[in-house]
C-alpha positions in Angstrom: 100.0 95.9 109.9 99.7 97.5 113.4 97.0 96.2 115.7 94.5 98.6 117.3 95.1 98.9 121.3 92.6 99.3 123.9 92.7 100.1 127.7 90.5 99.1 130.7 87.1 100.8 130.7 86.9 101.4 126.8 84.0 99.5 124.8 85.0 96.4 122.9 84.5 97.2 119.5 84.3 93.8 118.0 83.6 90.3 119.1 86.7 88.2 118.9 90.2 87.0 120.3 92.1 89.7 122.0 95.4 89.6 123.6 95.5 90.8 127.1 98.7 92.5 128.2 99.3 92.7 132.1 102.1 95.3 133.0 104.4 93.2 135.3 102.8 90.2 137.2 101.3 87.9 134.4 102.2 87.0 130.8 100.1 87.9 127.9 97.0 85.7 127.3 94.5 85.4 124.7 90.7 85.6 125.7 87.3 86.4 123.9 85.4 89.6 124.4 81.9 90.3 123.1 81.3 93.4 121.2 79.6 96.0 123.4 81.1 95.0 126.8 83.8 96.8 128.5 87.6 96.0 128.8 87.8 94.9 132.5 90.4 95.9 135.3 92.8 93.7 136.7 92.9 93.6 140.5 96.7 93.8 140.3 97.6 96.1 137.4 97.0 99.8 137.2 96.7 99.6 133.4 96.4 96.8 130.9 96.4 96.6 127.2 94.0 94.7 124.8 94.8 94.0 121.3 92.2 92.5 118.8 94.1 89.5 117.4 91.1 87.9 115.2 87.5 89.2 115.0 85.0 86.2 115.1 81.2 86.1 115.2 79.7 85.0 118.6 78.2 81.6 117.9 74.6 82.4 119.5 74.1 85.4 117.2 73.8 83.0 114.4 70.2 82.2 113.9 71.2 78.5 113.3 72.4 78.3 116.8 69.9 80.5 118.6 67.1 78.0 118.4 64.5 78.1 121.1 65.1 75.3 123.6 61.9 73.5 122.7 63.1 73.1 119.1 66.6 71.8 120.0 67.4 68.2 119.2 68.0 65.7 122.2 71.4 64.4 123.2 70.6 61.1 121.4 69.9 63.1 118.0 73.4 64.9 118.4 75.1 61.3 119.1 73.5 60.0 115.9 74.4 63.0 113.8 78.1 62.7 115.0 78.2 59.0 114.1 77.0 60.1 110.5 79.5 62.7 110.3 82.6 61.2 111.7 
């Protein structure tokens, strides 16, 4: 299946891991972009390519992780939870 390609300045269609392809000076790399942002320019490339490798939800858009600061558990609570899980 052919991946959809994007270029600098286009709107990011989905949150996920993208392959960033520079034209000459740098090897391709995988990075995370958030839906609704813009694919950024490179200070050295005239044009760049971006391909969505894997769509993935942004963790803080999940209600379980978007808890107000006053309701978050303390570091000690986190340590206790990890001791029980691991």
